[in-house]
C-alpha positions as semicolon CSV with decimal commas, in nm:
position;residue;x (nm);y (nm);z (nm)
1;M;1,585;-3,654;0,033
2;E;1,787;-3,430;0,269
3;V;1,505;-3,439;0,527
4;A;1,494;-3,819;0,517
5;I;1,871;-3,846;0,555
6;H;1,861;-3,604;0,851
7;W;1,601;-3,813;1,044
8;I;1,772;-4,141;0,959
9;Q;2,096;-4,003;1,098
10;Q;1,904;-3,915;1,418
11;G;1,842;-4,290;1,465
12;Y;1,488;-4,336;1,331
13;P;1,402;-4,652;1,127
14;V;1,496;-4,620;0,761
15;Q;1,181;-4,776;0,616
16;K;0,942;-4,563;0,821
17;V;1,128;-4,238;0,747
18;L;1,143;-4,314;0,372
19;L;0,773;-4,401;0,373
20;L;0,677;-4,079;0,554
21;C;0,902;-3,864;0,333
22;R;0,785;-4,048;0,018
23;V;1,141;-4,121;-0,092
24;P;1,202;-4,447;-0,288
25;R;1,443;-4,682;-0,113
26;S;1,644;-4,723;-0,434
27;S;1,704;-4,345;-0,446
28;Y;1,814;-4,339;-0,083
29;Y;2,064;-4,625;-0,123
30;Y;2,191;-4,482;-0,452
31;R;2,260;-4,152;-0,273
32;L;2,451;-4,339;-0,001
33;K;2,676;-4,504;-0,261
34;H;2,712;-4,192;-0,478
35;P;2,711;-3,882;-0,257
36;E;2,665;-3,549;-0,433
37;R;2,983;-3,352;-0,477
38;Q;2,968;-2,985;-0,391
39;Q;3,090;-2,780;-0,685
40;P;3,337;-2,512;-0,574
41;I;3,216;-2,160;-0,647
42;S;3,448;-2,007;-0,901
43;S;3,563;-1,652;-0,844
44;G;3,627;-1,611;-1,216
45;R;3,941;-1,558;-1,417
46;P;4,211;-1,365;-1,233
47;I;4,265;-1,009;-1,353
48;P;4,572;-1,014;-1,581
49;G;4,671;-0,653;-1,508
50;F;4,759;-0,565;-1,868
51;S;4,624;-0,542;-2,221
52;Y;4,785;-0,563;-2,563
53;D;4,817;-0,295;-2,825
54;K;4,787;-0,360;-3,198
55;D;5,162;-0,421;-3,224
56;G;5,135;-0,707;-2,973
57;K;5,308;-0,522;-2,687
58;K;5,184;-0,545;-2,329
59;V;5,038;-0,228;-2,180
60;G;4,988;-0,230;-1,801
61;D;4,667;-0,123;-1,631
62;A;4,847;0,172;-1,465
63;R;4,941;0,308;-1,806
64;I;4,585;0,257;-1,934
65;K;4,453;0,449;-1,632
66;E;4,693;0,733;-1,712
67;S;4,560;0,738;-2,069
68;L;4,205;0,754;-1,933
69;R;4,301;1,049;-1,710
70;R;4,442;1,233;-2,011
71;L;4,128;1,162;-2,214
72;I;3,886;1,297;-1,954
73;Q;4,090;1,617;-1,898
74;G;4,022;1,737;-2,252
75;P;3,697;1,794;-2,439
76;N;3,597;1,432;-2,371
77;A;3,525;1,490;-2,001
78;A;3,156;1,404;-2,041
79;F;3,221;1,076;-2,221
80;G;3,108;0,748;-2,071
81;Y;3,306;0,425;-2,059
82;R;3,185;0,308;-2,402
83;K;3,313;0,617;-2,582
84;L;3,632;0,609;-2,376
85;T;3,684;0,250;-2,496
86;T;3,652;0,368;-2,857
87;L;3,903;0,648;-2,793
88;L;4,150;0,405;-2,633
89;R;4,126;0,185;-2,940
90;R;4,165;0,473;-3,188
91;K;4,414;0,701;-3,014
92;Y;4,627;0,452;-2,821
93;R;4,570;0,150;-3,048
94;L;4,477;-0,073;-2,757
95;I;4,296;-0,406;-2,784
96;I;4,050;-0,353;-2,501
97;N;3,681;-0,411;-2,447
98;K;3,422;-0,194;-2,276
99;K;3,399;-0,422;-1,969
100;K;3,763;-0,369;-1,881
101;T;3,730;0,005;-1,940
102;Y;3,427;0,006;-1,710
103;R;3,626;-0,176;-1,437
104;L;3,920;0,065;-1,464
105;C;3,692;0,371;-1,462
106;K;3,516;0,233;-1,154
107;E;3,849;0,180;-0,977
108;M;3,946;0,538;-1,062
109;G;3,608;0,677;-0,954
110;I;3,545;0,863;-1,280
111;L;3,215;0,699;-1,376
112;H;2,928;0,942;-1,420
113;P;2,609;0,871;-1,222
114;Q;2,349;0,688;-1,424
115;R;2,072;0,895;-1,574
116;E;1,739;0,870;-1,401
117;L;1,485;0,765;-1,662
118;R;1,166;0,963;-1,624
119;N;0,837;0,901;-1,793
120;P;0,766;1,211;-2,006
121;V;0,392;1,134;-2,011
122;P;0,227;1,203;-1,675
123;R;0,008;0,925;-1,543
124;K;-0,345;1,053;-1,516
125;L;-0,480;0,845;-1,232
126;A;-0,804;0,901;-1,050
127;N;-0,651;1,085;-0,755
128;N;-0,989;1,216;-0,644
129;R;-1,132;0,867;-0,585
130;I;-1,094;0,631;-0,292
131;V;-1,093;0,272;-0,413
132;N;-1,126;0,007;-0,144
133;G;-1,271;-0,286;-0,339
134;P;-1,300;-0,445;-0,682
135;N;-1,513;-0,298;-0,966
136;Q;-1,534;0,047;-0,808
137;L;-1,323;0,230;-1,066
138;W;-1,260;0,136;-1,428
139;Q;-1,011;0,303;-1,655
140;M;-0,915;0,239;-2,014
141;D;-0,655;0,343;-2,266
142;I;-0,783;0,379;-2,622
143;K;-0,530;0,404;-2,902
144;Y;-0,706;0,257;-3,204
145;G;-1,063;0,150;-3,242
146;Y;-1,359;0,123;-3,471
147;V;-1,730;0,109;-3,408
148;S;-1,901;-0,183;-3,578
149;L;-2,277;-0,209;-3,547
150;A;-2,433;-0,548;-3,627
151;S;-2,317;-0,550;-3,987
152;A;-1,980;-0,605;-4,149
153;D;-2,076;-0,352;-4,418
154;I;-2,133;-0,064;-4,179
155;F;-1,835;0,042;-3,975
156;T;-1,626;0,351;-3,915
157;W;-1,285;0,448;-3,783
158;P;-1,320;0,761;-3,572
159;V;-0,993;0,952;-3,582
160;S;-0,951;1,209;-3,307
161;L;-0,687;1,335;-3,065
162;T;-0,934;1,301;-2,781
163;C;-1,192;1,034;-2,713
164;L;-1,489;1,223;-2,575
165;T;-1,830;1,079;-2,491
166;G;-2,008;1,327;-2,719
167;A;-1,799;1,226;-3,021
168;L;-1,864;0,856;-2,962
169;S;-2,237;0,919;-2,916
170;L;-2,248;1,113;-3,244
171;I;-2,061;0,839;-3,431
172;T;-2,293;0,573;-3,287
173;A;-2,604;0,772;-3,385
174;E;-2,469;0,821;-3,740
175;R;-2,403;0,449;-3,768
176;F;-2,755;0,365;-3,650
177;V;-2,902;0,594;-3,917
178;A;-2,675;0,443;-4,182
179;Q;-2,766;0,094;-4,066
180;E;-3,138;0,171;-4,082
181;T;-3,095;0,308;-4,435
182;F;-2,893;0,000;-4,530
183;Y;-3,162;-0,239;-4,402
184;V;-3,442;-0,045;-4,574
185;Q;-3,257;-0,058;-4,906
186;S;-3,175;-0,426;-4,856
187;R;-3,541;-0,502;-4,783
188;K;-3,650;-0,313;-5,096
189;R;-3,402;-0,511;-5,305
190;C;-3,527;-0,840;-5,161
191;L;-3,890;-0,746;-5,230
192;S;-3,811;-0,642;-5,587
193;V;-3,627;-0,972;-5,647
194;E;-3,921;-1,168;-5,503
195;S;-4,169;-0,979;-5,723
196;M;-3,950;-1,042;-6,032
197;N;-3,936;-1,413;-5,949
198;K;-4,315;-1,427;-5,913
199;S;-4,373;-1,245;-6,242
200;T;-4,139;-1,474;-6,434
201;S;-4,299;-1,787;-6,288
């Protein structure tokens, strides 16, 4: 719509511009009659400069800052703004929230630097490989798993701190042996049932 209005204001024909910009004529004329009002950007509520205590008395921000200075000079020097808010509520009986405490601490320059979160588990990437295309290096992360071989009755849950190729090969071989035994026994059962059916008939 803005593009169409721009070219129409340059003196181009309205119908051709609306057709090229794919703007319905009704929308264009509606916009002319009802121009959009720009909403003023609000800067937020002005800072009051005081808080109340539990008796309903006003306490100025300068006095709250002095209380914060006293709190961080004692054994609470390592406290952050959340704990300082709790202390202001308990010790000075102020009705104050953590956001205001954060603002005052920031103005005073007493905020501690944020902790740098580090991943305690090192990432074991393939640093000795050069990958310059798709399907050249595959990695996987196994947490839980079970090996199921062709039958719902034969499965296992290998539990181990490490997932080594030898362990998986051994588990797979054991399952194949168990599966073969299972099928042999099943076949024997089927043959015995068939022979019983023939003898009874």
